[in-house]
C-alpha positions as CSV (number, residue, x, y, z in Angstrom):
1,M,37.2,86.8,137.9
2,T,39.1,86.3,134.6
3,A,40.3,82.9,133.9
4,L,44.0,82.2,133.4
5,P,44.9,81.5,129.9
6,T,45.8,77.9,128.7
7,F,49.2,77.2,127.1
8,R,50.5,74.4,124.8
9,R,53.2,73.5,127.2
10,A,55.3,74.9,130.1
11,V,59.0,75.2,130.9
12,V,60.6,75.9,134.2
13,V,63.9,77.7,133.7
14,T,66.3,77.4,136.5
15,G,70.1,76.9,137.2
16,L,73.2,78.8,138.3
17,S,73.4,82.6,138.3
18,G,75.3,83.6,135.1
19,A,74.6,80.4,133.3
20,G,72.3,82.0,130.8
21,K,68.8,81.9,132.4
22,S,67.9,85.3,131.1
23,S,69.1,84.5,127.6
24,A,67.1,81.3,127.7
25,L,63.9,83.1,128.7
26,R,64.4,85.6,125.9
27,A,64.9,82.8,123.4
28,L,61.8,81.0,124.5
29,E,59.9,84.3,124.3
30,D,61.0,84.7,120.7
31,A,59.9,81.0,120.1
32,G,56.3,81.8,121.2
33,Y,56.4,81.5,125.0
34,E,55.0,83.9,127.6
35,A,57.9,84.5,129.8
36,I,57.8,85.2,133.6
37,D,61.0,85.8,135.4
38,N,61.5,85.4,139.2
39,L,58.0,84.3,140.0
40,P,57.5,84.0,143.8
41,L,57.4,80.3,144.7
42,S,54.2,80.8,146.5
43,L,52.5,81.7,143.1
44,F,54.2,79.0,141.1
45,G,51.5,76.3,141.5
46,M,48.7,78.6,140.5
47,V,50.5,80.2,137.4
48,A,52.1,76.9,136.1
49,G,48.8,75.1,136.8
50,S,47.2,77.1,134.1
51,A,49.1,75.0,131.6
52,V,47.3,71.9,132.9
53,E,44.4,72.6,130.6
54,I,46.5,71.7,127.6
55,A,45.0,73.3,124.5
56,P,46.6,71.9,121.2
57,D,45.7,75.0,119.3
58,A,46.9,77.5,122.1
59,P,49.1,80.2,120.6
60,S,52.0,80.0,123.1
61,G,53.8,78.2,125.8
62,L,54.6,79.4,129.3
63,A,58.2,79.8,130.5
64,I,58.8,80.5,134.1
65,G,62.2,81.7,135.5
66,I,62.9,80.6,139.0
67,D,66.4,80.6,140.8
68,A,68.1,81.5,144.0
69,R,67.1,85.1,143.9
70,T,63.4,84.1,143.8
71,R,61.4,85.1,146.8
72,G,60.8,82.1,149.0
73,F,63.0,79.9,147.0
74,D,63.2,76.3,148.0
75,P,64.6,73.7,145.6
76,I,62.8,70.8,147.1
77,A,59.5,72.6,147.3
78,L,60.0,73.5,143.5
79,I,60.6,69.8,142.6
80,D,57.6,68.8,144.6
81,E,55.4,71.3,142.8
82,T,56.6,70.2,139.4
83,I,56.1,66.5,140.1
84,A,52.5,67.3,141.3
85,L,51.7,69.3,138.2
86,K,53.1,66.6,135.9
87,R,50.7,64.0,137.6
88,R,47.7,66.1,136.9
89,N,46.0,65.1,133.6
90,E,48.3,65.3,130.5
91,V,50.2,68.3,131.5
92,R,53.4,68.9,129.5
93,L,55.8,70.5,131.8
94,D,59.6,70.4,131.6
95,L,62.3,71.5,134.2
96,L,65.3,73.1,132.4
97,F,68.6,73.4,134.2
98,L,71.3,75.7,133.1
99,D,74.7,74.7,134.3
100,C,78.3,76.1,133.7
101,D,81.9,75.7,134.9
102,A,82.8,77.8,137.9
103,D,85.8,79.5,136.1
104,I,83.5,80.7,133.4
105,L,80.9,81.9,135.7
106,G,83.5,83.8,137.7
107,R,84.7,85.4,134.4
108,R,81.3,86.4,133.5
109,F,80.7,88.1,136.7
110,T,84.1,89.8,136.7
111,E,83.5,91.0,133.0
112,T,80.1,92.5,133.8
113,R,81.2,93.8,137.3
114,R,78.1,92.2,138.9
115,R,78.0,90.8,142.4
116,H,76.9,87.3,142.8
117,P,73.4,87.2,144.5
118,L,74.5,84.7,147.1
119,A,77.9,86.6,147.9
120,L,77.0,90.3,148.0
121,D,79.8,91.0,150.5
122,R,82.1,88.1,149.7
123,P,84.2,86.8,146.8
124,V,82.3,85.7,143.7
125,A,83.8,82.1,144.0
126,D,82.0,81.8,147.4
127,G,78.7,82.5,145.9
128,I,79.1,80.2,143.0
129,A,80.1,77.3,145.3
130,R,77.2,78.0,147.8
131,E,74.7,78.2,144.8
132,R,76.0,75.1,143.2
133,E,75.4,73.1,146.4
134,L,72.0,74.8,146.9
135,M,70.8,74.0,143.3
136,A,72.1,70.4,143.3
137,P,68.8,68.8,143.8
138,L,67.2,70.8,140.9
139,R,70.1,69.8,138.6
140,D,69.5,66.1,139.5
141,A,65.8,66.3,138.9
142,A,65.9,68.3,135.7
143,D,64.2,66.9,132.6
144,V,66.8,68.8,130.5
145,S,70.3,70.0,131.6
146,I,72.2,72.3,129.3
147,D,75.9,73.2,130.0
148,T,76.6,76.7,128.6
149,T,80.4,76.6,129.4
150,T,81.3,76.5,125.7
151,L,77.9,77.3,124.1
152,S,77.4,80.4,122.1
153,L,74.2,82.3,122.3
154,P,73.1,81.2,118.8
155,D,73.9,77.5,119.8
156,L,71.8,78.0,122.9
157,R,68.9,79.5,121.0
158,R,69.0,76.5,118.5
159,L,69.0,73.9,121.2
160,L,66.1,75.5,123.0
161,G,64.2,75.7,119.7
162,Q,64.8,72.1,119.0
163,R,63.9,70.8,122.5
164,F,61.0,73.2,123.3
165,G,59.5,74.0,120.0
166,L,55.7,74.4,120.0
167,A,55.2,72.0,117.0
168,E,51.9,70.2,117.4
169,A,53.4,66.8,117.0
170,P,56.9,66.7,118.8
171,R,59.3,64.3,117.3
172,L,62.6,62.9,118.7
173,T,65.2,65.5,118.1
174,I,68.8,64.5,118.0
175,D,71.8,66.6,118.8
176,V,75.0,65.1,117.5
177,M,78.2,66.7,118.6
178,S,81.9,66.2,118.5
179,F,84.2,67.1,121.4
180,S,87.7,66.9,122.9
181,F,88.2,64.7,125.9
182,K,90.9,67.0,126.9
183,R,88.2,69.7,127.5
184,G,85.9,67.4,129.3
185,V,82.9,65.2,128.5
186,P,79.8,67.2,127.7
187,R,77.4,67.2,130.6
188,E,74.4,67.2,128.5
189,A,75.4,64.0,126.6
190,D,73.0,61.0,126.9
191,L,75.2,58.7,124.8
192,V,79.0,59.2,124.7
193,F,81.4,57.2,122.2
194,D,85.1,57.3,122.2
195,A,87.1,57.5,118.9
196,R,90.5,57.8,120.3
197,F,91.5,54.3,119.2
198,L,91.4,55.2,115.5
199,Q,94.7,56.4,113.8
200,N,95.2,60.0,114.5
201,P,95.7,62.5,111.6
202,Y,97.3,64.9,114.0
203,Y,100.6,63.0,113.6
204,E,100.6,63.5,109.9
205,P,102.2,66.8,109.0
206,A,100.1,67.3,105.9
207,L,96.8,66.7,107.9
208,K,97.5,68.0,111.2
209,R,95.9,71.4,110.7
210,L,93.0,70.2,108.5
211,S,89.8,69.4,110.4
212,G,87.7,66.2,110.2
213,E,85.5,68.0,107.7
214,R,88.2,67.8,105.0
215,P,88.0,64.9,102.5
216,E,91.7,64.1,102.9
217,V,91.3,63.7,106.6
218,Q,88.3,61.6,106.3
219,E,89.9,59.2,103.9
220,Y,92.8,58.7,106.1
221,I,90.7,57.9,109.1
222,A,88.4,55.6,107.0
223,R,91.6,53.7,105.9
224,D,92.1,52.5,109.5
225,P,91.4,48.8,109.5
226,A,89.2,49.2,112.6
227,F,87.1,52.0,111.2
228,A,84.6,50.3,109.0
229,D,83.6,47.6,111.5
230,F,83.4,50.2,114.4
231,Y,81.1,52.7,112.3
232,A,78.8,50.0,111.0
233,K,78.2,48.7,114.6
234,L,77.8,52.2,115.9
235,A,75.3,53.2,113.3
236,D,73.4,49.9,113.8
237,L,73.3,50.4,117.6
238,L,71.9,54.0,117.2
239,L,69.3,53.0,114.6
240,T,68.2,50.3,117.0
241,L,68.1,52.4,120.1
242,L,66.4,55.5,118.7
243,P,62.9,54.2,118.1
244,R,62.9,52.8,121.6
245,Y,63.8,56.2,123.0
246,G,61.0,57.8,120.9
247,S,58.4,55.1,122.0
248,E,59.4,55.9,125.7
249,G,58.4,59.5,125.0
250,K,61.9,61.1,125.0
251,S,61.7,64.3,123.0
252,Y,65.5,64.9,122.6
253,L,68.7,63.1,122.7
254,T,72.3,64.2,122.7
255,I,74.9,61.8,121.0
256,A,78.6,62.9,121.7
257,I,81.5,61.6,119.9
258,G,84.9,62.3,121.5
259,C,88.6,62.2,120.5
260,T,91.7,63.7,121.9
261,G,91.5,67.1,120.4
262,G,87.9,67.2,119.0
263,F,89.4,68.3,115.7
264,H,89.8,65.3,113.5
265,R,88.3,61.9,114.3
266,S,85.3,63.0,116.3
267,V,84.5,65.7,113.8
268,F,84.4,63.2,110.9
269,I,82.4,60.5,112.7
270,A,79.9,63.0,114.2
271,G,79.2,64.5,110.8
272,R,78.8,61.1,109.2
273,I,76.4,59.8,112.0
274,A,74.4,63.0,111.7
275,Q,74.0,62.6,108.0
276,Q,73.0,58.9,108.2
277,L,70.4,59.7,110.9
278,H,69.1,62.6,108.9
279,E,68.7,60.3,105.9
280,A,66.8,57.8,108.2
281,G,64.2,60.5,108.9
282,Y,65.4,61.9,112.2
283,Q,65.4,65.5,113.0
284,V,69.2,66.1,113.6
285,A,71.4,69.0,114.6
286,L,75.2,68.8,114.3
287,R,77.6,70.8,116.5
288,H,81.4,70.6,116.8
289,R,82.1,71.9,120.2
290,D,85.9,72.1,120.2
291,M,86.8,72.2,116.7
292,Q,87.3,76.0,116.6
293,A,90.0,75.6,119.2
294,G,92.3,73.9,116.5
295,P,94.4,70.8,116.9
């Protein structure tokens, strides 16, 4: 009998229908993973277990897609299987959960004229609600959760590349993002900081429509008497915490900076933090979630 191949690492891709599981599997496949979609749960232990024999020089990783459509799907059984596999030797296995707001999911199903797999004879909204309840244990147990509500496909591919790259020596990867509190706190954020107490360029006619990437906006924010002390303490806190996250084995961290509109203050601070962390030797990606929406 031919032995199953060994892989450098394994990722279980799951989440809500319409949240991007197929796109995530394709992105991982492009990054060097062998991808298997809708693997029956009865075969999961055997197939994923092949990744237990970790081979640092293995050419690829293993990505397995499992969701509510999978034959014999049981979220608790899947969680138990992944926990058991992680306890075997030094297996490197991650559970990735893709989430999305109900309104956006509904729009995606409507635009593609697809039926929801859990509501073939009922409104799409019923299927989304039912699936969210069914998948809640997996969302809570996930090693990585990515909210695709406002995420473009290129951004999703970039995040997956950062978090599940097949580099031989994984480093702590940091995703710094700005956002608007009006549009909600990012679900994937590990650390959230609020910049709404700083003076707001929105109320300056000459600055209102200029983003936080513009020097004149940055100078205006930096003149706030509270800015220098706040920023110094924020940077010091992050530079103190990040080595501890790394020593605990965390591979990725999302730092979110928010303000009212996600256009001025948070954009400036996120960019400055990202640059400082990069200069400190960290692998950093910067994303302005809501800047394109304007002031």
